[in-house]
LOSE-411145 format. One record per residue: x, y, z of N, C-alpha, C, O in turn; residue number from 1; residue in three letters. Coordinates in nm, 4 decimals. Example, Ala and Ser with C-alpha at 12.3 -4.5 7.8 and 13.67 -1.06 7.14 Angstrom:
! residues 2
- 1.3190; -0.5690; 0.7800; 1.2300; -0.4500; 0.7800; 1.3200; -0.3300; 0.7800; 1.4236; -0.3319; 0.8465; 1; ALA
- 1.2850; -0.2250; 0.7080; 1.3670; -0.1060; 0.7140; 1.2900; 0.0030; 0.7870; 1.3409; 0.1138; 0.8039; 2; SER
This chain:
! residues 90
- 7.9670; -3.4333; -1.5764; 8.0687; -3.4311; -1.5223; 8.0836; -3.2931; -1.4378; 8.1080; -3.3054; -1.3178; 1; UNK
- 8.0707; -3.1620; -1.4925; 8.0749; -3.0428; -1.4141; 7.9762; -2.9815; -1.3405; 8.0012; -2.9013; -1.2505; 2; UNK
- 7.8518; -3.0188; -1.3777; 7.7048; -3.0388; -1.3918; 7.6694; -3.0857; -1.2321; 7.6013; -3.0162; -1.1567; 3; UNK
- 7.7192; -3.1961; -1.2010; 7.7208; -3.2506; -1.0757; 7.8279; -3.2234; -0.9218; 7.8244; -3.2556; -0.8031; 4; UNK
- 7.9073; -3.1537; -1.0040; 7.9608; -3.0832; -0.8952; 7.8706; -2.9566; -0.8573; 7.8632; -2.9048; -0.7458; 5; UNK
- 7.8015; -2.9167; -0.9773; 7.7017; -2.7790; -0.9212; 7.6393; -2.8474; -0.8130; 7.6459; -2.8255; -0.6921; 6; UNK
- 7.5834; -2.9261; -0.8715; 7.4547; -2.9872; -0.7610; 7.5608; -3.0094; -0.6293; 7.5553; -2.9496; -0.5219; 7; UNK
- 7.6315; -3.0845; -0.6589; 7.7013; -3.1119; -0.4996; 7.7045; -2.9734; -0.3725; 7.6789; -2.9738; -0.2520; 8; UNK
- 7.7546; -2.8481; -0.4812; 7.8456; -2.7481; -0.4042; 7.7267; -2.6682; -0.3952; 7.7234; -2.5650; -0.3282; 9; UNK
- 7.6226; -2.7152; -0.4644; 7.4612; -2.6233; -0.4339; 7.3816; -2.6687; -0.2607; 7.3400; -2.5934; -0.1727; 10; UNK
- 7.3881; -2.8788; -0.2698; 7.3150; -2.9013; -0.1588; 7.4478; -2.8688; -0.0396; 7.4307; -2.8073; 0.0656; 11; UNK
- 7.5148; -2.8983; -0.0637; 7.6020; -2.8548; 0.0681; 7.6143; -2.6970; 0.1323; 7.6669; -2.6731; 0.2410; 12; UNK
- 7.5459; -2.5796; 0.0288; 7.5989; -2.4229; 0.0221; 7.4261; -2.4672; 0.1793; 7.3973; -2.4465; 0.2972; 13; UNK
- 7.3633; -2.5462; 0.0311; 7.2328; -2.5120; 0.1326; 7.1462; -2.6092; 0.2236; 7.0320; -2.5879; 0.2644; 14; UNK
- 7.2192; -2.7115; 0.2446; 7.1895; -2.8088; 0.3781; 7.1355; -2.7288; 0.5891; 7.0549; -2.7287; 0.6822; 15; UNK
- 7.2516; -2.6838; 0.5389; 7.2426; -2.5893; 0.6749; 7.0818; -2.5454; 0.7429; 7.0191; -2.5542; 0.8484; 16; UNK
- 7.0650; -2.4852; 0.5807; 6.9761; -2.3691; 0.5749; 6.8399; -2.5126; 0.5576; 6.7440; -2.4742; 0.6245; 17; UNK
- 6.8071; -2.6540; 0.4928; 6.6903; -2.6664; 0.4769; 6.6991; -2.7893; 0.6668; 6.6122; -2.8668; 0.7070; 18; UNK
- 6.8262; -2.7577; 0.7293; 6.8266; -2.8889; 0.8133; 6.7549; -2.7315; 0.8819; 6.6342; -2.7381; 0.8587; 19; UNK
- 6.7761; -2.6444; 0.9299; 6.6543; -2.5715; 0.9707; 6.5132; -2.5851; 0.9979; 6.4450; -2.6236; 1.0930; 20; UNK
- 6.4932; -2.5411; 0.8834; 6.4136; -2.5555; 0.8426; 6.3475; -2.6640; 0.8321; 6.2386; -2.6103; 0.8524; 21; UNK
- 6.3165; -2.7907; 0.8150; 6.2863; -2.9025; 0.7882; 6.2570; -2.9461; 0.9982; 6.1573; -3.0010; 1.0452; 22; UNK
- 6.3885; -2.8940; 1.0810; 6.3825; -2.9436; 1.2321; 6.1977; -2.8002; 1.2846; 6.0978; -2.8137; 1.3552; 23; UNK
- 6.2614; -2.6714; 1.1840; 6.0980; -2.5849; 1.2202; 6.0093; -2.6476; 1.1921; 5.9150; -2.5745; 1.2224; 24; UNK
- 5.9496; -2.7809; 1.1340; 5.8294; -2.7989; 1.0629; 5.7986; -2.9652; 1.0633; 5.7724; -3.0496; 0.9776; 25; UNK
- 5.8190; -2.9627; 1.2237; 5.7679; -3.1117; 1.2809; 5.6834; -3.1079; 1.3120; 5.6549; -3.1714; 1.4135; 26; UNK
- 5.5735; -3.0199; 1.2356; 5.3651; -3.0349; 1.2876; 5.3686; -3.1525; 1.1785; 5.3263; -3.2680; 1.1812; 27; UNK
- 5.4709; -3.0376; 1.0312; 5.3717; -3.1334; 0.8864; 5.4078; -3.3001; 0.9150; 5.4323; -3.3765; 1.0083; 28; UNK
- 5.3944; -3.2994; 0.7834; 5.3668; -3.4687; 0.7545; 5.4815; -3.4877; 0.6639; 5.4716; -3.3997; 0.5784; 29; UNK
- 5.5911; -3.5641; 0.6402; 5.7221; -3.6013; 0.6031; 5.6792; -3.6047; 0.4269; 5.7768; -3.6003; 0.3521; 30; UNK
- 5.5516; -3.6115; 0.3652; 5.5844; -3.5737; 0.2258; 5.5531; -3.4696; 0.2195; 5.6440; -3.4339; 0.1446; 31; UNK
- 5.4509; -3.3097; 0.2484; 5.5267; -3.1952; 0.2241; 5.6189; -3.1783; 0.3301; 5.6885; -3.2400; 0.2494; 32; UNK
- 5.6858; -3.1586; 0.4232; 5.8460; -3.1646; 0.4517; 5.9205; -3.1709; 0.3424; 5.9804; -3.0690; 0.3079; 33; UNK
- 5.9348; -3.3195; 0.2476; 6.0277; -3.3565; 0.1545; 5.9258; -3.2619; 0.0356; 5.9735; -3.3104; -0.0670; 34; UNK
- 5.8379; -3.1788; -0.0058; 5.8085; -3.0878; -0.0432; 5.8673; -2.9306; -0.0931; 5.9114; -2.8614; -0.1848; 35; UNK
- 5.8125; -2.9428; 0.1031; 5.9371; -2.8257; 0.0501; 6.1393; -2.7999; 0.0075; 6.2086; -2.7440; -0.0775; 36; UNK
- 6.1582; -2.8935; 0.1471; 6.2658; -2.9125; 0.0986; 6.3197; -2.9193; -0.0601; 6.4305; -2.9033; -0.1114; 37; UNK
- 6.2088; -2.9457; -0.1036; 6.3405; -3.0048; -0.2729; 6.2180; -2.8060; -0.3695; 6.2657; -2.7464; -0.4661; 38; UNK
- 6.1016; -2.7686; -0.3130; 6.1270; -2.6412; -0.3702; 6.2194; -2.5603; -0.3132; 6.2818; -2.4910; -0.3936; 39; UNK
- 6.2395; -2.5513; -0.2298; 6.3729; -2.4388; -0.1033; 6.5096; -2.4971; -0.2534; 6.5498; -2.4423; -0.3561; 40; UNK
- 6.5336; -2.6100; -0.1961; 6.6879; -2.6852; -0.3088; 6.6844; -2.5735; -0.4238; 6.7569; -2.4766; -0.4468; 41; UNK
- 6.5550; -2.6336; -0.4953; 6.6002; -2.5708; -0.6401; 6.6136; -2.3614; -0.6703; 6.6581; -2.2991; -0.7668; 42; UNK
- 6.5446; -2.3064; -0.5214; 6.6254; -2.1609; -0.6312; 6.5965; -2.0553; -0.4186; 6.5208; -2.0567; -0.3215; 43; UNK
- 6.6834; -2.0083; -0.4546; 6.7561; -1.9702; -0.3297; 6.6736; -1.8253; -0.3091; 6.6690; -1.8114; -0.1869; 44; UNK
- 6.6288; -1.7494; -0.3510; 6.5471; -1.6110; -0.3385; 6.4118; -1.6855; -0.4275; 6.4350; -1.7560; -0.5257; 45; UNK
- 6.3280; -1.6699; -0.3984; 6.2089; -1.6155; -0.4432; 6.1848; -1.4683; -0.3978; 6.1946; -1.4097; -0.2900; 46; UNK
- 6.1521; -1.4355; -0.5144; 6.0725; -1.2662; -0.5171; 5.9253; -1.2826; -0.5669; 5.8686; -1.3349; -0.6628; 47; UNK
- 5.8874; -1.2045; -0.4426; 5.7053; -1.2350; -0.4781; 5.6613; -1.1339; -0.5990; 5.5684; -1.1647; -0.6736; 48; UNK
- 5.7340; -1.0108; -0.6140; 5.6927; -0.9124; -0.6816; 5.8204; -0.8210; -0.7491; 5.8983; -0.7709; -0.6680; 49; UNK
- 5.8449; -0.7972; -0.8957; 5.9215; -0.7800; -0.9096; 5.8694; -0.6307; -0.9697; 5.7603; -0.5745; -0.9591; 50; UNK
- 6.0517; -0.5728; -1.0683; 5.9804; -0.4012; -1.0302; 5.9010; -0.3853; -1.1892; 5.8208; -0.2964; -1.2178; 51; UNK
- 5.9429; -0.4853; -1.2716; 5.8826; -0.4620; -1.4031; 5.6833; -0.4640; -1.3689; 5.6040; -0.3704; -1.3794; 52; UNK
- 5.6591; -0.6023; -1.3295; 5.5443; -0.6012; -1.2749; 5.4839; -0.4381; -1.1904; 5.4381; -0.3277; -1.2196; 53; UNK
- 5.5085; -0.4894; -1.1170; 5.5471; -0.3162; -1.0113; 5.4987; -0.1999; -1.0895; 5.4078; -0.1242; -1.0552; 54; UNK
- 5.5808; -0.1925; -1.2163; 5.5280; -0.0622; -1.2815; 5.5006; -0.0936; -1.3576; 5.5415; -0.0101; -1.4382; 55; UNK
- 5.4245; -0.2054; -1.4374; 5.3200; -0.2382; -1.5108; 5.1883; -0.1795; -1.4915; 5.1278; -0.0928; -1.5545; 56; UNK
- 5.1492; -0.2713; -1.3546; 5.0764; -0.1739; -1.3114; 5.0077; -0.0528; -1.2861; 4.9058; 0.0078; -1.3191; 57; UNK
- 5.1267; -0.0421; -1.1993; 5.1054; 0.1577; -1.2318; 5.0874; 0.2345; -1.2976; 5.0322; 0.3424; -1.2761; 58; UNK
- 5.1519; 0.1736; -1.4368; 5.1760; 0.1882; -1.6343; 4.9679; 0.1937; -1.6230; 4.9097; 0.3016; -1.6344; 59; UNK
- 4.9112; 0.0965; -1.6063; 4.8337; 0.0690; -1.6164; 4.7396; 0.1237; -1.5024; 4.7981; 0.2285; -1.4751; 60; UNK
- 4.6486; 0.1189; -1.4330; 4.6566; 0.2450; -1.3638; 4.5899; 0.3548; -1.3452; 4.4763; 0.3997; -1.3294; 61; UNK
- 4.7740; 0.4013; -1.3577; 4.7498; 0.6163; -1.4155; 4.6475; 0.5730; -1.5552; 4.5298; 0.6064; -1.5411; 62; UNK
- 4.6876; 0.4923; -1.7053; 4.6221; 0.4793; -1.7593; 4.4327; 0.4745; -1.7745; 4.3576; 0.5230; -1.8592; 63; UNK
- 4.4042; 0.3850; -1.6381; 4.2370; 0.3804; -1.6099; 4.2533; 0.5232; -1.6177; 4.2682; 0.5830; -1.7243; 64; UNK
- 4.2503; 0.5765; -1.5068; 4.2223; 0.7254; -1.4161; 4.2032; 0.8816; -1.5120; 4.1381; 0.9858; -1.5041; 65; UNK
- 4.3562; 0.7867; -1.6477; 4.3313; 0.9430; -1.7499; 4.2277; 0.8987; -1.8292; 4.1627; 0.9800; -1.8950; 66; UNK
- 4.2050; 0.7875; -1.8316; 4.0305; 0.7500; -1.9352; 3.8689; 0.7593; -1.8538; 3.7628; 0.8060; -1.8953; 67; UNK
- 3.8958; 0.7090; -1.7529; 3.7982; 0.7912; -1.6831; 3.7924; 0.9184; -1.5443; 3.7658; 0.9301; -1.4247; 68; UNK
- 3.8177; 0.9602; -1.6101; 3.8228; 1.1139; -1.5351; 3.7468; 1.1952; -1.5613; 3.8354; 1.2792; -1.5767; 69; UNK
- 3.6892; 1.2308; -1.5746; 3.5560; 1.2661; -1.5785; 3.4140; 1.1587; -1.5463; 3.2987; 1.2019; -1.5430; 70; UNK
- 3.4365; 1.0708; -1.5330; 3.3187; 1.0233; -1.4622; 3.3756; 1.0016; -1.3141; 3.3100; 1.0283; -1.2134; 71; UNK
- 3.5116; 0.9474; -1.3133; 3.5406; 0.9876; -1.1821; 3.5715; 1.1290; -1.1006; 3.5986; 1.1368; -0.9808; 72; UNK
- 3.5641; 1.2045; -1.1653; 3.5089; 1.3121; -1.1320; 3.3768; 1.3946; -1.0526; 3.3515; 1.4699; -0.9585; 73; UNK
- 3.3179; 1.3231; -1.1610; 3.1255; 1.3556; -1.1176; 3.0987; 1.2219; -1.0189; 2.9846; 1.2019; -0.9773; 74; UNK
- 3.2119; 1.1290; -0.9825; 3.0956; 1.0455; -0.9095; 3.1785; 1.1674; -0.7144; 3.1490; 1.2601; -0.6389; 75; UNK
- 3.2436; 1.1036; -0.7308; 3.3870; 1.1728; -0.6888; 3.2516; 1.3025; -0.6044; 3.1866; 1.2710; -0.5047; 76; UNK
- 3.2341; 1.4863; -0.6991; 3.1812; 1.5582; -0.6282; 3.0186; 1.4942; -0.6369; 3.0096; 1.5258; -0.5183; 77; UNK
- 2.9284; 1.4541; -0.6575; 2.8075; 1.4009; -0.5764; 2.8712; 1.2982; -0.4928; 2.7586; 1.2902; -0.4438; 78; UNK
- 2.9369; 1.2168; -0.4321; 2.9558; 1.1790; -0.3170; 2.9982; 1.3417; -0.2015; 2.9657; 1.3944; -0.0951; 79; UNK
- 3.0594; 1.3535; -0.2800; 3.0653; 1.5018; -0.1340; 2.9693; 1.5895; -0.0579; 2.9391; 1.6376; 0.0513; 80; UNK
- 2.9302; 1.5752; -0.2341; 2.7305; 1.6928; -0.2600; 2.6528; 1.5942; -0.0881; 2.6326; 1.6502; 0.0196; 81; UNK
- 2.6314; 1.4729; -0.1133; 2.5662; 1.3971; -0.0304; 2.6435; 1.4153; 0.0271; 2.6063; 1.5268; 0.0636; 82; UNK
- 2.7380; 1.4009; 0.0780; 2.7967; 1.4175; 0.2877; 2.7579; 1.5379; 0.3172; 2.6827; 1.5739; 0.4078; 83; UNK
- 2.8170; 1.6051; 0.2301; 2.7387; 1.6839; 0.2840; 2.6335; 1.8298; 0.3159; 2.6348; 1.9245; 0.3946; 84; UNK
- 2.5459; 1.7802; 0.2019; 2.4126; 1.7656; 0.2590; 2.3668; 1.7589; 0.3490; 2.2916; 1.8451; 0.3944; 85; UNK
- 2.4142; 1.5966; 0.4342; 2.3189; 1.5149; 0.4452; 2.4082; 1.5128; 0.6313; 2.3509; 1.4628; 0.7281; 86; UNK
- 2.5147; 1.5615; 0.6379; 2.5982; 1.6564; 0.7304; 2.5613; 1.7473; 0.8235; 2.6030; 1.7589; 0.9387; 87; UNK
- 2.4848; 1.8073; 0.7689; 2.3955; 1.9341; 0.7930; 2.2813; 1.8998; 0.8929; 2.2313; 1.9852; 0.9661; 88; UNK
- 2.2411; 1.7613; 0.8909; 2.0632; 1.7585; 0.9679; 2.1640; 1.7180; 1.0580; 2.1987; 1.6532; 0.9592; 89; UNK
- 2.2444; 1.6915; 1.1445; 2.3182; 1.5763; 1.1572; 2.3228; 1.7338; 1.3532; 2.3887; 1.7058; 1.4534; 90; UNK
């Protein structure tokens, strides 16, 4: 019984947002519009990337830099030497 009240309350709260969204999507077909409205009604806020994911990505990048430090330094030195030697011909 209480779950019904929560769902009804959510529908009332989301109704203006859904109404604005559907009027802005006139070019879409009805099935796509229903899918998008259903998606929006299910979650009020959807985050693209969380802090944990960002931290994990940074940790992996730093670990790779530490592991391949020598190779990266050699590669950069070679690139800069080549740029320097070829720029003197210009």
